[in-house]
N, C-alpha and C positions, 0 to 999 in steps of 0.2 A: 503493500499498500504507499510505503513511503515514496519508491519509484516514482509509482504514479502520482504523488503529490507533487513532487519536484518537477513532473513533465508538466503539471498544469501551470507552476510558476513561470517556468521557462517559456512557455508558449504564451502566456500573460504579458511577460516583458516584451516578446517579439511583436505581441500585437500592440502594446503602447509604443513602441519605436517604430513599426510601420505608420501607425496613426499619426504621431509627429511628424512626419515625413511627410504624409499626404496633405497636413496643415501646411506645410514649408512650400510644398509644390503650389497649393491654393495663394499662398501670397505672392512667391513669384508670379504667377499669373498676372498680377496687378500690373508688374511693369514690361514683359515681354512675354511672346509665344503664348498668348493666352488661353488657346484652346487643348494645346500639346500640354501644358502645365496643369489646366485643369484634368484634363484625362487622366494623367498621371496620379494625380492629387485623389482623384476619385477612385482609381485603381488600388493605390497603398493603402487608402480608408478602407476599402470592401476587403482588402485581404487581411488588414488588422481585424476588421470584425470577424472573419473566418478564422483566425487564429484563436479569438475571442470564444466562440464558441467551441470549438476545440479543447480548448483550456478549461471551459466548465464540465465537461466531461471527465474531467480528471482532478476535481476537487470543490469544494464549498463556494458558493457564490459570496459569502460573507468574508472569506478568507481570500479569493483570487480577485474579485472587483477593484478592491481598494488598491491592488498592485499598479491598476492602471494610473494611477499617480505618478509613477516613474515616467511618464509622458511628459510632464512637468520639466524633467531635466532634461531629456532629449531635445525638446522645443528650445531651452535656455542656450544649451550648447550649440543648435541650429543656428539661432538667433545670434550667439557669438560669432561662429564660424562663417556662417554664408551671408548673413545681412549686417554684419559690424556692428552689431548691437553690444552695449557694455553690459557688464556682469558687475552689479556693487555687493557690497559685503553683506547688505540684507540679501540679496538672491542666494548667497553661498550658505547663508545660515539657513534659509527657506530649502535650500536643496538638503543640505544635511538633515535637518530635521525629518523631510519627505524621506532621504534614505533609511534613517532610523526607525520611521514607522513601517516603511515595506519590509524591511529586514526583521523586524517583530513580529509583524504580521505573517512574514514567510516562515517565522520559526514556529508558529501556531502549528500544533499536531491534532486539527480536529477532523483530519481525511483518514 
């Protein structure tokens, strides 16, 4: 059962990554190649939803769904790398709190 639970966590993290990157492409669509970026964004977002569905087969909703908060971490990194956004000390503190919370939820042995 533990192996299955870890699979659910991994799938949910991949879902968060795909979702954050889908949103990044939607942001790109505001400046260039609108249709292609919107399409890529929808595809990534859709695959993120599929990974979430597969994740839910391997764990409890109350444990796995909060892991989607990791998408905030991916969005912050994407904004910094691809959009030239700044990262403040408050952003870093928030990210650390999110990572701590996700870690504590992931250690929960409800499944």
